[in-house]
C-alpha positions in Angstrom: 0.0 0.0 0.0 2.6 2.5 1.1 5.0 1.4 -1.6 2.5 1.9 -4.3 1.6 5.4 -3.0 5.3 6.3 -2.7 6.0 5.3 -6.2 2.9 7.1 -7.5 3.8 10.3 -5.8 7.4 10.2 -6.8 6.5 9.5 -10.4 3.9 12.3 -10.4 6.2 14.9 -8.7 9.2 14.0 -10.8 12.9 14.8 -10.3 12.5 18.5 -11.1 10.3 18.9 -8.0 13.0 17.6 -5.7 15.6 19.7 -7.4 13.4 22.8 -6.9 12.8 21.9 -3.2 16.6 21.4 -2.6 17.5 24.7 -4.3 14.8 26.6 -2.5 15.8 25.2 0.9 19.5 26.0 0.1 18.6 29.6 -0.9 16.5 30.1 2.3 19.3 28.7 4.5 22.0 30.7 2.9 20.0 33.9 3.0 19.3 33.3 6.7 22.9 32.4 7.5 24.4 35.4 5.6 21.9 37.9 6.9 20.2 38.6 3.6 16.7 37.6 5.0 13.9 40.0 4.0 10.2 40.3 4.4 9.8 39.1 0.8 11.8 36.0 1.5 9.6 35.4 4.6 6.4 35.6 2.4 7.9 33.3 -0.3 9.1 30.9 2.4 5.7 30.8 4.0 4.0 30.1 0.7 6.6 27.4 -0.1 6.1 25.9 3.4 2.3 25.9 2.9 2.7 24.1 -0.4 4.9 21.4 1.1 2.5 21.0 4.1 -0.4 20.6 1.6 1.6 17.9 -0.2 2.2 16.1 3.0 -1.5 16.4 3.9 -2.5 14.9 0.5 -0.1 12.0 1.0 -1.3 11.2 4.5 -5.0 11.4 3.4 -4.4 9.1 0.5 -2.5 6.6 2.7 -5.2 6.6 5.4 -7.9 6.1 2.8 -6.1 3.1 1.4 -5.4 1.7 4.8 -9.1 2.4 5.8 -10.2 0.0 3.0 -8.2 -2.9 4.5 -9.5 -2.1 8.0 -13.0 -2.6 6.8 -12.6 -6.0 5.1 -12.4 -9.5 6.7 -10.2 -10.9 3.9 -7.6 -8.3 2.8 -7.5 -9.3 -0.9 -9.0 -7.9 -4.0 -9.8 -10.0 -7.1 -9.4 -8.5 -10.5 -11.2 -9.6 -13.6 -10.0 -8.2 -16.9 -12.4 -8.3 -19.8 -12.7 -6.6 -23.2 -15.1 -4.1 -21.6 -13.0 -3.2 -18.5 -11.8 -4.1 -15.1 -13.9 -5.6 -12.3 -12.7 -5.6 -8.7 -14.2 -7.9 -6.1 -13.6 -7.7 -2.4 -15.5 -8.3 0.9 -17.0 -4.8 0.5 -18.5 -5.5 -3.0 -17.5 -5.1 -6.5 -16.9 -2.3 -9.0 -16.7 -2.2 -12.7 -14.5 0.3 -14.6 -14.4 0.6 -18.3 -11.0 0.8 -20.0 -11.8 4.3 -21.2 -11.4 5.7 -17.6 -7.8 4.6 -17.4 -5.2 7.1 -18.5 -2.0 5.0 -18.3 -0.2 2.2 -16.6 2.8 3.1 -14.4 5.1 0.1 -14.5 7.5 -0.8 -11.7 9.3 -4.1 -11.2 7.0 -5.4 -8.5 3.7 -3.5 -9.1 1.7 -1.9 -11.9 -0.5 1.1 -11.2 -3.6 1.5 -13.4 -4.1 5.3 -13.3 -7.6 6.7 -13.7 -8.8 10.3 -13.5 -5.2 11.5 -13.4 -5.1 11.0 -9.6 -6.5 7.6 -8.7 -4.9 4.2 -9.3 -5.4 0.5 -8.9 -2.4 -1.5 -7.6 -1.7 -4.7 -9.5 1.0 -7.0 -8.1 3.2 -8.0 -11.0 3.9 -11.5 -9.7 0.2 -12.3 -9.9 -0.1 -11.3 -13.6 0.6 -13.7 -16.4 2.5 -12.4 -19.4 -0.7 -12.8 -21.4 -2.6 -10.7 -18.8 0.1 -8.0 -19.0 -0.1 -7.9 -22.8 -3.9 -7.7 -22.6 -3.8 -4.8 -20.1 -1.3 -2.9 -22.3 -3.4 -3.4 -25.4 -6.6 -2.3 -23.7 -4.9 0.8 -22.2 -3.4 1.7 -25.6 -6.8 1.2 -27.3 -8.5 3.4 -24.6 -5.8 6.1 -24.9 -6.2 6.3 -28.7 -10.0 6.8 -28.3 -9.6 9.8 -25.9 
């Protein structure tokens, strides 16, 4: 759960985000150390800090929402059924059907795939549970859905 969220957030934020954060922190620290601090830097710093706090809030909210699902179920497993029409998920809480058209992309990592929908949601698929044929089918369906957007 946490691993999937970490990878999703890192992929979405990208390396430039971390470079910007590093440079900004360095500028703030150097300005403070060398006495070049001003009211403008204070305002920029507060805005920067608020943005980072919001990002942490979003991360924690998404993590708790995911963990909340597993707190509600007796059997902490989800069954996926992939069809020509879409993806069906089945758990103790019920089932959902999502058409392939709602998925934007597949983020692939060595141990998990993330089926991304609505640019901010995703389903976590454990790679070791997917056959090569299933992986090809998912790729083909996502490509077909992307071409119809």
